C-alpha distance (Angstrom), angle and dihedral (degrees) to the residues before:
residue distance angle dihedral
M1 . . .
P2 3.79 . .
A3 3.81 116.3 .
K4 3.79 92.7 -119.3
M5 3.80 92.4 55.6
A6 3.83 92.3 46.0
K7 3.81 90.1 51.7
H8 3.81 90.5 49.9
L9 3.83 91.1 50.6
T10 3.81 90.5 49.5
H11 3.82 91.2 52.2
T12 3.81 90.9 46.7
R13 3.82 91.7 50.6
C14 3.81 91.0 48.9
A15 3.80 91.3 49.4
L16 3.82 91.6 49.1
L17 3.80 91.5 47.7
A18 3.83 91.2 49.4
F19 3.82 90.1 48.8
A20 3.81 92.2 49.1
L21 3.81 92.3 48.9
S22 3.81 93.8 47.2
T23 3.82 91.0 47.6
A24 3.81 90.9 50.7
L25 3.81 90.7 49.5
M26 3.81 92.6 48.8
L27 3.81 92.2 49.1
N28 3.79 90.1 49.3
A29 3.82 90.2 50.7
C30 3.81 89.2 56.0
S31 3.79 92.1 50.8
N32 3.78 117.2 104.5
H33 3.80 88.8 -126.9
A34 3.82 98.9 45.6
G35 3.78 109.2 141.4
I36 3.79 96.0 -20.5
D37 3.78 105.1 111.1
G38 3.76 115.8 132.4
P39 3.76 132.6 6.0
A40 3.79 124.7 -3.2
P41 3.79 115.3 -118.9
R42 3.79 113.2 -83.4
V43 3.77 97.5 -119.8
S44 3.78 134.1 150.4
F45 3.78 123.7 -131.2
K46 3.79 123.1 -139.6
T47 3.79 99.4 -145.2
L48 3.79 127.4 -165.7
K49 3.82 91.0 -125.2
S50 3.80 99.5 51.5
A51 3.78 136.9 45.7
T52 3.82 88.7 -155.9
P53 3.83 113.4 79.6
L54 3.80 115.0 -118.8
G55 3.81 114.4 -132.6
I56 3.79 123.8 -151.6
N57 3.80 90.2 -135.2
Q58 3.84 89.8 59.0
L59 3.79 95.6 60.9
G60 3.81 109.6 68.9
K61 3.81 90.9 -170.4
P62 3.82 137.1 85.0
L63 3.79 112.1 -71.4
L64 3.78 134.0 -169.0
V65 3.80 113.8 -152.8
S66 3.79 106.3 -164.9
F67 3.81 120.5 -172.1
W68 3.80 110.6 -153.8
S69 3.78 141.9 157.1
T70 3.78 134.1 -139.9
S71 3.82 87.6 -127.3
C72 3.83 95.6 50.8
S73 3.80 110.2 102.2
V74 3.83 93.0 -168.2
C75 3.82 89.4 53.0
L76 3.79 92.4 50.3
Q77 3.82 92.3 47.9
E78 3.80 91.0 49.1
M79 3.82 97.8 48.1
P80 3.84 97.9 77.5
H81 3.82 89.5 52.3
L82 3.79 91.7 48.3
A83 3.81 88.4 48.4
D84 3.83 89.4 55.4
I85 3.81 91.7 49.0
Y86 3.79 90.0 46.6
E87 3.81 91.8 52.9
E88 3.81 90.3 48.0
F89 3.82 96.4 48.8
K90 3.82 103.3 31.7
P91 3.85 92.3 84.9
K92 3.81 87.4 53.5
G93 3.83 92.4 55.3
F94 3.82 106.6 -85.5
E95 3.80 127.7 139.8
M96 3.79 132.5 -172.2
V97 3.78 133.5 -164.1
A98 3.81 119.2 -168.7
V99 3.82 105.8 -156.9
A100 3.80 114.5 -156.8
M101 3.78 115.0 -141.7
P102 3.82 116.7 -101.7
F103 3.82 92.2 -112.5
D104 3.82 92.8 58.4
K105 3.79 114.5 102.7
P106 3.82 109.7 -116.1
S107 3.81 90.7 -134.1
D108 3.83 90.2 56.2
V109 3.81 91.7 48.4
L110 3.79 92.0 49.1
E111 3.81 94.0 45.8
L112 3.80 93.3 48.1
S113 3.79 96.2 45.5
E114 3.80 92.1 47.6
S115 3.81 95.1 45.1
K116 3.81 90.9 50.4
N117 3.81 91.7 41.8
W118 3.80 93.1 -138.2
P119 3.81 109.7 -164.7
F120 3.80 96.4 -151.9
L121 3.79 128.0 77.2
V122 3.80 117.4 -81.4
A123 3.79 117.7 -157.5
L124 3.78 136.1 -166.8
D125 3.80 121.6 -139.8
L126 3.78 100.5 -166.8
D127 3.80 95.2 155.8
N128 3.84 94.5 45.3
Q129 3.83 91.4 -123.2
V130 3.80 97.7 126.4
T131 3.80 93.7 43.0
E132 3.80 91.6 51.1
S133 3.81 92.7 44.3
F134 3.80 89.8 58.8
G135 3.81 93.0 51.8
D136 3.80 103.5 -73.4
I137 3.80 96.2 -70.1
Q138 3.81 111.8 -138.2
V139 3.82 102.5 165.1
T140 3.79 127.8 62.9
P141 2.86 132.6 -117.9
T142 3.79 97.1 37.7
A143 3.78 118.7 150.6
F144 3.78 138.3 -179.6
L145 3.78 125.4 -155.2
I146 3.80 109.9 -150.5
D147 3.79 123.5 -167.7
K148 3.81 125.4 -130.8
N149 3.82 90.4 -92.9
G150 3.80 91.4 58.5
D151 3.82 95.3 -106.4
F152 3.78 124.8 132.8
A153 3.81 112.9 -101.0
E154 3.83 101.9 171.0
K155 3.79 142.3 -2.7
Y156 3.80 122.1 -150.8
V157 3.79 123.4 -165.8
G158 3.79 112.8 -172.4
A159 3.77 124.4 -0.8
I160 3.79 113.9 -7.7
D161 3.80 118.0 -119.5
L162 3.79 93.3 -120.9
E163 3.80 97.7 -157.5
E164 3.81 92.4 50.3
F165 3.80 89.7 45.5
R166 3.80 92.1 50.0
A167 3.83 90.6 50.1
R168 3.81 92.8 47.2
L169 3.79 91.9 47.7
D170 3.80 91.2 49.0
E171 3.82 88.9 50.6
L172 3.83 91.5 51.8
I173 3.78 91.7 49.7
Q174 3.82 94.4 45.1
T175 3.81 95.2 48.0
G176 3.77 93.8 40.8
S177 3.81 90.8 -128.9
């Protein structure tokens, strides 16, 4: 085989291998379990309703941490449904924190959460600490379901399938995980 043809085949193989690896990485990033094995980061949330930060390790119950933005239409469409699920599961030991993205103006976050009367906790992340602790969130909505032991149970990128979420949450509550 001529040297030129062998070099071309080597470049083609490298390009195909790079494509296969990047495709596998992208598919893994879309998975609900991508990079979420083990414990959730031990962060504290600065919520609009409390001057005292709320720490994940203080909860001891299932928690949804939902990253959202005031400019995200999918987030805003999803919030009333999450509020309904929150109201349904809170008596059973569920908590939710909606973390506004660092670029959101605090006055916009406060106005929106009060006008919609969201029942769950709403947190600001002005210093980007929470966002970075959860893997430098870039896309909203992105949410993490954390079990009562503080371990990741699910990751959701984009709109949450509400029926699957409800079933998974019920399972966490029933099993005590």
